C-alpha positions in Angstrom: 78.7 -29.0 174.6 82.0 -29.9 172.8 80.4 -28.9 169.5 79.1 -25.7 171.0 82.5 -24.8 172.3 84.1 -25.6 169.0 81.6 -23.3 167.3 81.9 -20.3 169.6 85.6 -20.5 170.5 87.1 -19.5 167.1 85.2 -16.2 167.1 85.8 -15.1 170.6 89.2 -16.7 170.5 90.2 -14.4 167.6 88.9 -11.4 169.5 90.8 -12.2 172.7 93.9 -13.1 170.6 93.8 -9.7 169.1 93.2 -8.2 172.6 96.3 -10.1 174.0 98.5 -9.0 171.1 97.3 -5.4 171.5 98.3 -5.4 175.2 101.5 -7.4 174.9 103.0 -6.1 171.6 104.0 -2.5 171.6 103.1 -1.3 168.2 101.6 2.1 167.4 97.9 2.3 166.7 98.7 3.7 163.3 99.7 0.2 162.3 96.0 -0.7 162.1 95.2 1.8 159.4 95.8 -0.3 156.4 94.3 -3.4 158.0 91.2 -1.4 158.9 91.0 -0.1 155.4 91.3 -3.6 154.0 88.5 -4.9 156.2 86.1 -2.0 155.7 86.7 -1.2 152.0 87.7 -4.6 150.6 87.1 -7.7 152.6 83.7 -7.1 154.2 82.2 -5.5 151.1 83.3 -8.7 149.2 81.7 -10.8 151.9 78.4 -9.0 151.6 78.4 -8.9 147.9 79.0 -12.6 147.6 76.4 -13.4 150.3 73.7 -11.3 148.6 74.6 -12.0 144.9 74.4 -15.8 145.6 70.9 -15.5 147.1 67.8 -15.8 145.0 66.3 -12.4 144.5 62.9 -13.6 145.6 64.4 -14.2 149.1 65.9 -10.7 149.2 62.6 -9.0 148.3 61.0 -9.6 151.7 59.4 -6.4 153.1 58.0 -8.0 156.2 61.4 -9.2 157.3 62.9 -5.8 156.6 60.2 -4.1 158.5 60.7 -6.5 161.5 64.5 -5.9 161.4 64.0 -2.1 161.4 61.3 -2.1 164.0 63.1 -4.4 166.5 66.3 -2.4 166.3 64.6 1.0 166.3 62.6 0.0 169.5 65.8 -1.0 171.2 67.5 2.2 170.1 64.6 4.3 171.5 64.9 2.5 174.9 68.7 3.0 174.9 68.3 6.7 174.2 65.8 7.0 177.0 68.2 5.3 179.4 71.1 7.4 178.2 69.2 10.7 178.5 68.2 9.8 182.1 71.7 9.0 183.2 73.3 11.8 181.1 70.9 14.4 182.5 69.5 15.2 179.0 72.8 15.6 177.2 71.6 14.7 173.7 75.1 14.6 172.1 76.5 12.1 174.7 73.2 10.1 174.6 73.3 9.8 170.8 76.6 7.9 171.1 75.5 6.0 174.2 72.4 4.6 172.5 74.8 2.7 170.2 76.2 0.7 173.1 72.6 -0.4 174.0 71.3 -1.1 170.5 74.0 -1.3 167.8 74.9 -5.0 167.6 78.2 -6.2 166.1 76.4 -7.3 162.9 79.4 -6.4 160.6 82.4 -8.0 162.2 80.9 -10.9 164.1 77.4 -11.3 162.6 78.1 -12.9 159.2 80.8 -15.3 160.2 79.1 -16.5 163.4 75.6 -16.9 161.9 76.9 -18.8 158.9 79.0 -21.1 161.0 76.3 -21.7 163.5 73.2 -21.9 161.2 74.6 -22.7 157.8 74.2 -21.0 154.4 70.5 -20.3 154.9 71.5 -17.6 157.4 73.3 -15.6 154.8 70.3 -13.6 153.4 68.7 -12.6 156.7 72.2 -11.7 158.1 72.8 -9.4 155.1 69.3 -7.8 155.3 69.7 -7.2 159.1 73.1 -5.6 158.5 71.8 -3.3 155.8 68.8 -2.2 158.0 71.0 -1.6 161.1 73.6 0.4 159.1 71.0 2.6 157.5 69.3 3.2 160.9 72.4 4.2 162.9 74.3 6.0 160.2 71.1 8.2 159.9 70.0 8.5 163.5 73.2 9.4 165.2 74.2 12.4 162.9 70.7 13.7 163.1 70.6 13.6 166.9 74.1 15.3 167.1 72.8 18.0 164.7 69.7 18.6 166.8 71.9 18.9 169.9 74.2 21.4 168.2 71.5 23.5 166.5 74.2 25.3 164.7 74.2 23.2 161.5 71.3 23.5 159.2 69.1 20.4 159.2 69.0 20.3 155.4 72.8 20.3 155.3 72.9 17.5 157.9 70.4 15.5 155.9 72.5 15.8 152.7 75.6 14.7 154.7 73.7 11.7 156.1 72.3 10.6 152.8 75.8 10.9 151.2 77.4 8.8 153.9 74.7 6.1 153.7 74.8 5.9 149.9 78.6 5.9 149.7 79.3 3.5 152.5 81.2 0.5 151.1 79.0 -2.1 152.9 75.8 -0.6 151.5 77.3 -0.2 148.0 78.4 -3.9 148.1 74.9 -5.0 149.3 73.2 -2.9 146.6 75.5 -4.4 143.9 74.8 -7.8 145.2 71.0 -7.2 144.9 71.5 -6.1 141.3 73.5 -9.2 140.6 70.9 -11.4 142.2 68.0 -9.7 140.4 69.6 -10.1 136.9 71.5 -13.3 137.6 74.8 -11.7 136.8 78.1 -13.5 137.3 81.6 -12.2 137.3 84.4 -14.0 135.4 85.6 -17.1 137.2 89.0 -15.6 138.2 87.2 -12.5 139.7 84.8 -14.7 141.6 87.6 -16.7 143.1 89.4 -13.5 144.2 86.1 -12.4 145.8 86.0 -15.7 147.6 89.5 -15.2 148.9 88.5 -11.8 150.2 85.2 -13.1 151.7 87.1 -15.8 153.6 89.5 -13.2 155.0 86.9 -10.8 156.2 85.7 -12.4 159.5 89.2 -13.4 160.9 90.8 -10.1 160.1 87.8 -8.1 161.5 87.6 -10.1 164.7 91.4 -9.9 165.4 91.3 -6.1 164.6 88.4 -5.7 167.0 90.4 -7.3 169.8 93.5 -5.1 169.1 91.4 -1.9 168.9 89.7 -2.6 172.2 93.0 -3.4 173.8 94.3 0.0 172.8 91.5 1.7 174.6 92.3 1.6 178.3 89.3 0.9 180.6 89.5 4.3 182.4 85.8 5.2 182.9 82.9 2.9 183.3 79.7 5.0 183.0 76.9 4.5 185.5 74.5 3.7 182.6 76.6 0.9 181.3 74.9 -2.0 183.2 71.5 -0.9 181.9 72.7 -0.4 178.4 74.5 -3.8 178.2 71.5 -5.5 179.8 69.4 -4.0 177.1 71.8 -5.0 174.3 72.6 -8.5 175.4 69.3 -9.6 176.9 66.4 -7.3 175.9 67.3 -6.8 172.3 67.2 -10.5 171.3 64.0 -10.9 173.3 62.5 -7.9 171.4 63.7 -9.3 168.1 62.1 -12.7 168.9 58.8 -11.0 169.7 58.7 -8.6 166.7 59.8 -11.2 164.1 57.4 -13.7 165.4 54.6 -11.1 165.3 55.3 -10.1 161.7 56.1 -13.6 160.5 55.9 -16.4 160.0 59.5 -16.8 158.8 61.5 -20.0 158.5 63.2 -21.3 161.6 66.7 -20.5 160.2 65.7 -16.9 159.5 64.2 -16.5 163.0 67.3 -18.0 164.6 69.5 -15.6 162.6 67.5 -12.6 163.6 67.7 -13.5 167.3 71.4 -14.4 167.1 72.3 -11.2 165.3 70.3 -9.1 167.9 72.2 -10.9 170.8 75.6 -9.8 169.6 77.6 -7.3 171.7 78.1 -3.6 171.0 79.7 -2.9 167.6 83.2 -1.3 167.4 81.4 1.4 165.5 80.2 2.7 168.8 83.7 3.9 169.5 84.2 5.0 165.9 81.2 7.3 166.1 82.4 8.6 169.6 85.8 9.5 168.2 84.2 11.1 165.1 82.1 13.4 167.2 84.7 13.7 170.0 82.4 12.8 172.8 81.7 9.7 175.1 84.9 8.1 173.8 86.2 6.4 177.0 82.6 5.3 177.9 82.0 3.9 174.4 85.3 2.0 174.6 84.3 0.5 178.0 81.0 -0.5 176.5 82.6 -2.4 173.6 85.1 -4.1 175.9 82.8 -5.1 178.7 80.0 -6.0 176.3 82.3 -8.3 174.3 83.5 -10.0 177.4 80.0 -10.6 178.8 78.8 -11.8 175.4 81.0 -14.8 175.7 78.4 -16.1 178.2 75.3 -14.7 176.7 75.9 -15.5 173.0 77.2 -18.9 173.8 74.2 -19.6 176.0 71.9 -18.5 173.2 73.7 -20.8 170.7 73.2 -23.6 173.1 69.4 -22.9 173.3 69.2 -22.7 169.5 71.2 -25.9 169.1 68.8 -27.7 171.6 65.7 -26.2 169.9 64.7 -24.5 173.1 64.0 -21.0 171.7 60.3 -20.5 171.0 60.6 -19.2 167.5 56.9 -18.8 166.7 55.3 -17.1 169.6 52.2 -16.0 167.7 51.8 -18.7 165.1 
């Protein structure tokens, strides 16, 4: 248990340290702008580039794993959308944001650092693949649902906007460049690679601290009625679905299976609130979802880490 506490505490500790600073230190929210820019456009892209570029291309070209990642998350998203539509009385715009609370795991800020620390270097490739799949899914699905709700914007225009955002997102660009580097065994000059390593090592601490500060600056004003169901889906059902789908479409190695289940168990991503703010809907509810989900995940994610550590997760249900 001491080892488990030592593994989980740095990640949740950084989040709650950021949360405490956000509540105690009276600095304007605008102060996060450059730090957020550094995380999204510099540090995390460097992390994903290095993870993917250092992985043999044969491991990246894994269509069964990619299919399993997309199917498990899409199924969870469909369930979350159904729950949100029921509680929101058919309001598709609000439900499009709410489904992120129930399905969009924190695979960007928490996922890479936690999976690498808990499971070792072998977790890097599946973590990167799951991140890319989830990003493509939610950056495509949410704008389309919002457009269908509005019915004022032509679908073709919406599709162009969605494709542009997916193609130009720094995470996806970095992942694509990493795939190219892995495929052709390309290496940057030594000085550049060392700089990328510096940036990679800064990504998780900065991202987790910023997550805590950002959540602290969103007062818990409104807890939506659907939140318990959405968080139960995110923290408990999603990892169970991932275990089932990946086991059915496998077999995959134990480390890849453990990474898939761990990534699915993570709490709602901060992007839930980012999307809510972008579309000016469900903002207080999304903030509550991120805050409460992160707090609850201290127990659920730590519990899953214990089960993985003790080899108590049935990784190969159908094999």
